[in-house]
KOLSEKOL-954631 format. One record per residue: residue number from 1; residue in one letter; x, y, z of N, C-alpha, C in turn. Coordinates in Angstrom, 3 decimals. Example, Ala and Ser with C-alpha at 12.3 -4.5 7.8 and 13.67 -1.06 7.14 Angstrom:
REM residues 2
+-----+---+----------+----------+----------+----------+----------+----------+----------+----------+----------+
|   k | r |     n_px |     n_py |     n_pz |    ca_px |    ca_py |    ca_pz |     c_px |     c_py |     c_pz |
+-----+---+----------+----------+----------+----------+----------+----------+----------+----------+----------+
|   1 | A |   13.190 |   -5.690 |    7.800 |   12.300 |   -4.500 |    7.800 |   13.200 |   -3.300 |    7.800 |
|   2 | S |   12.850 |   -2.250 |    7.080 |   13.670 |   -1.060 |    7.140 |   12.900 |    0.030 |    7.870 |
+-----+---+----------+----------+----------+----------+----------+----------+----------+----------+----------+
//
This chain:
REM residues 87
+-----+---+----------+----------+----------+----------+----------+----------+----------+----------+----------+
|   k | r |     n_px |     n_py |     n_pz |    ca_px |    ca_py |    ca_pz |     c_px |     c_py |     c_pz |
+-----+---+----------+----------+----------+----------+----------+----------+----------+----------+----------+
|   1 | M |  -25.077 |  -14.876 |   24.608 |  -24.226 |  -15.421 |   25.634 |  -24.068 |  -14.359 |   26.726 |
|   2 | L |  -24.298 |  -14.724 |   27.944 |  -24.255 |  -13.808 |   29.069 |  -22.873 |  -13.866 |   29.721 |
|   3 | V |  -22.236 |  -12.701 |   29.897 |  -20.972 |  -12.601 |   30.625 |  -21.115 |  -11.500 |   31.660 |
|   4 | A |  -20.252 |  -11.506 |   32.666 |  -20.324 |  -10.505 |   33.731 |  -19.041 |   -9.678 |   33.773 |
|   5 | I |  -19.153 |   -8.463 |   34.260 |  -18.006 |   -7.590 |   34.469 |  -17.531 |   -7.795 |   35.903 |
|   6 | D |  -16.222 |   -8.031 |   36.097 |  -15.720 |   -8.235 |   37.457 |  -15.396 |   -6.901 |   38.121 |
|   7 | K |  -14.911 |   -6.937 |   39.365 |  -14.679 |   -5.712 |   40.133 |  -13.603 |   -4.819 |   39.529 |
|   8 | R |  -12.735 |   -5.369 |   38.666 |  -11.709 |   -4.573 |   37.980 |  -12.227 |   -4.005 |   36.664 |
|   9 | G |  -13.433 |   -4.361 |   36.267 |  -13.978 |   -3.891 |   34.996 |  -13.665 |   -4.813 |   33.838 |
|  10 | S |  -13.105 |   -5.980 |   34.130 |  -12.750 |   -6.937 |   33.084 |  -13.926 |   -7.823 |   32.714 |
|  11 | V |  -13.937 |   -8.239 |   31.453 |  -14.929 |   -9.185 |   30.956 |  -14.166 |  -10.398 |   30.448 |
|  12 | N |  -14.559 |  -11.574 |   30.880 |  -13.926 |  -12.802 |   30.396 |  -14.670 |  -13.322 |   29.179 |
|  13 | L |  -13.920 |  -13.526 |   28.096 |  -14.520 |  -14.123 |   26.906 |  -14.500 |  -15.636 |   27.074 |
|  14 | P |  -15.610 |  -16.309 |   26.860 |  -15.659 |  -17.763 |   26.999 |  -14.633 |  -18.449 |   26.081 |
|  15 | S |  -14.074 |  -19.547 |   26.558 |  -13.031 |  -20.257 |   25.815 |  -13.514 |  -20.708 |   24.436 |
|  16 | T |  -14.797 |  -21.042 |   24.310 |  -15.306 |  -21.476 |   23.000 |  -15.194 |  -20.343 |   21.979 |
|  17 | I |  -15.473 |  -19.117 |   22.415 |  -15.374 |  -17.952 |   21.527 |  -13.910 |  -17.686 |   21.195 |
|  18 | R |  -13.032 |  -17.710 |   22.227 |  -11.600 |  -17.463 |   21.997 |  -11.020 |  -18.479 |   21.012 |
|  19 | K |  -11.360 |  -19.731 |   21.195 |  -10.846 |  -20.782 |   20.295 |  -11.376 |  -20.598 |   18.880 |
|  20 | E |  -12.677 |  -20.343 |   18.769 |  -13.313 |  -20.173 |   17.460 |  -12.696 |  -19.015 |   16.683 |
|  21 | M |  -12.335 |  -17.943 |   17.406 |  -11.801 |  -16.749 |   16.747 |  -10.273 |  -16.701 |   16.742 |
|  22 | G |   -9.622 |  -17.705 |   17.342 |   -8.160 |  -17.728 |   17.374 |   -7.565 |  -16.646 |   18.261 |
|  23 | L |   -8.244 |  -16.303 |   19.348 |   -7.770 |  -15.261 |   20.260 |   -6.930 |  -15.893 |   21.367 |
|  24 | D |   -5.682 |  -15.448 |   21.477 |   -4.772 |  -15.956 |   22.496 |   -4.440 |  -14.856 |   23.486 |
|  25 | T |   -3.766 |  -15.215 |   24.559 |   -3.288 |  -14.226 |   25.519 |   -2.454 |  -13.191 |   24.775 |
|  26 | G |   -2.716 |  -11.933 |   25.028 |   -1.972 |  -10.862 |   24.371 |   -2.601 |  -10.351 |   23.088 |
|  27 | T |   -3.678 |  -10.999 |   22.620 |   -4.369 |  -10.506 |   21.428 |   -4.946 |   -9.128 |   21.727 |
|  28 | H |   -4.747 |   -8.189 |   20.814 |   -5.299 |   -6.844 |   20.975 |   -6.682 |   -6.777 |   20.325 |
|  29 | L |   -7.582 |   -6.089 |   21.008 |   -8.943 |   -5.921 |   20.508 |   -9.271 |   -4.433 |   20.451 |
|  30 | N |   -9.894 |   -4.016 |   19.367 |  -10.403 |   -2.651 |   19.255 |  -11.834 |   -2.653 |   19.792 |
|  31 | L |  -12.115 |   -1.742 |   20.723 |  -13.449 |   -1.639 |   21.301 |  -14.164 |   -0.452 |   20.685 |
|  32 | E |  -15.357 |   -0.690 |   20.206 |  -16.157 |    0.365 |   19.581 |  -17.553 |    0.324 |   20.193 |
|  33 | V |  -18.067 |    1.486 |   20.562 |  -19.434 |    1.582 |   21.078 |  -20.286 |    2.165 |   19.965 |
|  34 | L |  -21.250 |    1.378 |   19.513 |  -22.135 |    1.802 |   18.432 |  -23.304 |    2.610 |   18.977 |
|  35 | E |  -23.938 |    3.332 |   18.082 |  -25.139 |    4.078 |   18.461 |  -26.144 |    3.096 |   19.047 |
|  36 | G |  -26.707 |    3.449 |   20.158 |  -27.651 |    2.550 |   20.820 |  -26.990 |    1.763 |   21.938 |
|  37 | G |  -25.654 |    1.826 |   22.039 |  -24.953 |    1.203 |   23.156 |  -24.341 |   -0.164 |   22.897 |
|  38 | A |  -24.475 |   -0.698 |   21.696 |  -23.855 |   -1.998 |   21.411 |  -22.332 |   -1.858 |   21.454 |
|  39 | I |  -21.670 |   -2.843 |   22.031 |  -20.208 |   -2.863 |   22.121 |  -19.680 |   -3.901 |   21.142 |
|  40 | V |  -18.736 |   -3.476 |   20.313 |  -18.141 |   -4.368 |   19.316 |  -16.651 |   -4.483 |   19.593 |
|  41 | L |  -16.143 |   -5.712 |   19.704 |  -14.711 |   -5.974 |   19.861 |  -14.201 |   -6.598 |   18.573 |
|  42 | T |  -13.148 |   -6.013 |   18.008 |  -12.580 |   -6.514 |   16.766 |  -11.093 |   -6.790 |   16.967 |
|  43 | P |  -10.625 |   -8.018 |   16.690 |   -9.192 |   -8.305 |   16.830 |   -8.376 |   -7.456 |   15.852 |
|  44 | V |   -7.250 |   -6.952 |   16.328 |   -6.356 |   -6.161 |   15.485 |   -4.923 |   -6.658 |   15.667 |
|  45 | A |   -4.112 |   -6.496 |   14.633 |   -2.698 |   -6.851 |   14.705 |   -1.906 |   -5.586 |   14.998 |
|  46 | I |   -0.973 |   -5.682 |   15.920 |   -0.109 |   -4.568 |   16.277 |    1.311 |   -4.934 |   15.849 |
|  47 | Y |    1.919 |   -4.086 |   15.047 |    3.283 |   -4.305 |   14.587 |    4.170 |   -3.174 |   15.087 |
|  48 | P |    5.304 |   -3.516 |   15.685 |    6.205 |   -2.447 |   16.135 |    6.759 |   -1.680 |   14.946 |
|  49 | A |    6.989 |   -0.402 |   15.140 |    7.513 |    0.434 |   14.067 |    9.009 |    0.646 |   14.240 |
|  50 | V |    9.725 |    0.602 |   13.148 |   11.142 |    0.930 |   13.121 |   11.271 |    2.147 |   12.219 |
|  51 | N |   11.731 |    3.250 |   12.774 |   11.843 |    4.486 |   12.007 |   13.303 |    4.765 |   11.697 |
|  52 | L |   13.606 |    4.926 |   10.426 |   14.962 |    5.224 |    9.981 |   14.943 |    6.476 |    9.115 |
|  53 | N |   16.022 |    7.254 |    9.196 |   16.149 |    8.389 |    8.285 |   16.740 |    7.881 |    6.969 |
|  54 | E |   16.945 |    8.771 |    6.012 |   17.454 |    8.363 |    4.694 |   18.802 |    7.650 |    4.806 |
|  55 | K |   19.683 |    8.166 |    5.672 |   21.006 |    7.548 |    5.854 |   20.854 |    6.123 |    6.399 |
|  56 | G |   19.974 |    5.957 |    7.383 |   19.734 |    4.631 |    7.950 |   19.154 |    3.673 |    6.933 |
|  57 | L |   18.222 |    4.160 |    6.104 |   17.635 |    3.314 |    5.064 |   18.684 |    2.888 |    4.050 |
|  58 | K |   19.607 |    3.808 |    3.725 |   20.665 |    3.481 |    2.775 |   21.565 |    2.384 |    3.344 |
|  59 | K |   21.939 |    2.512 |    4.610 |   22.775 |    1.488 |    5.248 |   22.040 |    0.154 |    5.318 |
|  60 | L |   20.764 |    0.191 |    5.622 |   19.967 |   -1.027 |    5.672 |   19.931 |   -1.691 |    4.307 |
|  61 | D |   19.727 |   -0.909 |    3.256 |   19.692 |   -1.450 |    1.902 |   21.031 |   -2.075 |    1.530 |
|  62 | E |   22.145 |   -1.409 |    1.889 |   23.480 |   -1.947 |    1.621 |   23.684 |   -3.274 |    2.356 |
|  63 | A |   23.248 |   -3.327 |    3.607 |   23.390 |   -4.562 |    4.387 |   22.571 |   -5.692 |    3.784 |
|  64 | R |   21.366 |   -5.372 |    3.332 |   20.519 |   -6.402 |    2.703 |   21.175 |   -6.955 |    1.451 |
|  65 | K |   21.764 |   -6.070 |    0.646 |   22.366 |   -6.477 |   -0.627 |   23.702 |   -7.194 |   -0.451 |
|  66 | S |   24.413 |   -6.906 |    0.660 |   25.745 |   -7.487 |    0.845 |   25.690 |   -8.999 |    1.022 |
|  67 | G |   24.678 |   -9.474 |    1.708 |   24.535 |  -10.905 |    1.909 |   25.616 |  -11.518 |    2.780 |
|  68 | T |   26.448 |  -10.704 |    3.425 |   27.543 |  -11.249 |    4.219 |   27.097 |  -11.720 |    5.594 |
|  69 | V |   26.052 |  -11.136 |    6.125 |   25.567 |  -11.513 |    7.445 |   24.060 |  -11.701 |    7.369 |
|  70 | K |   23.600 |  -12.811 |    7.914 |   22.155 |  -13.044 |    7.925 |   21.538 |  -12.282 |    9.092 |
|  71 | M |   20.553 |  -11.482 |    8.789 |   19.879 |  -10.689 |    9.789 |   19.025 |  -11.599 |   10.670 |
|  72 | P |   19.002 |  -11.359 |   11.995 |   18.131 |  -12.157 |   12.872 |   16.683 |  -12.078 |   12.398 |
|  73 | A |   15.978 |  -13.184 |   12.457 |   14.611 |  -13.273 |   11.935 |   13.686 |  -12.215 |   12.528 |
|  74 | Q |   13.763 |  -11.993 |   13.846 |   12.877 |  -11.017 |   14.478 |   13.145 |   -9.616 |   13.936 |
|  75 | L |   14.422 |   -9.251 |   13.786 |   14.762 |   -7.937 |   13.255 |   14.330 |   -7.826 |   11.794 |
|  76 | A |   14.562 |   -8.870 |   11.027 |   14.169 |   -8.855 |    9.609 |   12.665 |   -8.652 |    9.470 |
|  77 | K |   11.902 |   -9.294 |   10.337 |   10.448 |   -9.154 |   10.295 |   10.038 |   -7.705 |   10.594 |
|  78 | Q |   10.703 |   -7.095 |   11.582 |   10.336 |   -5.738 |   11.985 |   10.679 |   -4.701 |   10.934 |
|  79 | I |   11.764 |   -4.911 |   10.188 |   12.204 |   -3.879 |    9.253 |   11.897 |   -4.191 |    7.799 |
|  80 | K |   11.176 |   -5.240 |    7.570 |   10.861 |   -5.654 |    6.203 |   10.281 |   -4.510 |    5.383 |
|  81 | N |    9.411 |   -3.738 |    5.962 |    8.743 |   -2.665 |    5.237 |    9.154 |   -1.285 |    5.731 |
|  82 | A |   10.369 |   -1.156 |    6.243 |   10.834 |    0.137 |    6.760 |   10.895 |    1.161 |    5.639 |
|  83 | R |   10.440 |    2.364 |    5.942 |   10.503 |    3.484 |    5.003 |   10.424 |    4.791 |    5.785 |
|  84 | T |   10.686 |    5.880 |    5.138 |   10.639 |    7.170 |    5.819 |    9.196 |    7.637 |    5.964 |
|  85 | D |    8.995 |    8.605 |    6.867 |    7.644 |    9.168 |    7.055 |    7.160 |    9.850 |    5.788 |
|  86 | A |    8.096 |   10.288 |    4.947 |    7.711 |   10.985 |    3.715 |    7.058 |   10.059 |    2.697 |
|  87 | D |    7.237 |    8.738 |    2.843 |    6.677 |    7.779 |    1.871 |    5.202 |    7.658 |    1.992 |
+-----+---+----------+----------+----------+----------+----------+----------+----------+----------+----------+
//
């Protein structure tokens, strides 16, 4: 499939490829140049990091166990696997 580079250096992926691979606006791609010059684009997932110290992790654990307040879904998703750098 032939594509062109525009004046900004952008390459448009054909809609058939985007649909087939489930690529939407904002999808991140890892670009790799192989020996010989082949270019490989691989979709990657980017997850925001939440960094807590031991005290913060303890408070988070207490809040999870208390069950008194339901954590907002977006926040719960971000901190589901929170741990210290030492882990």
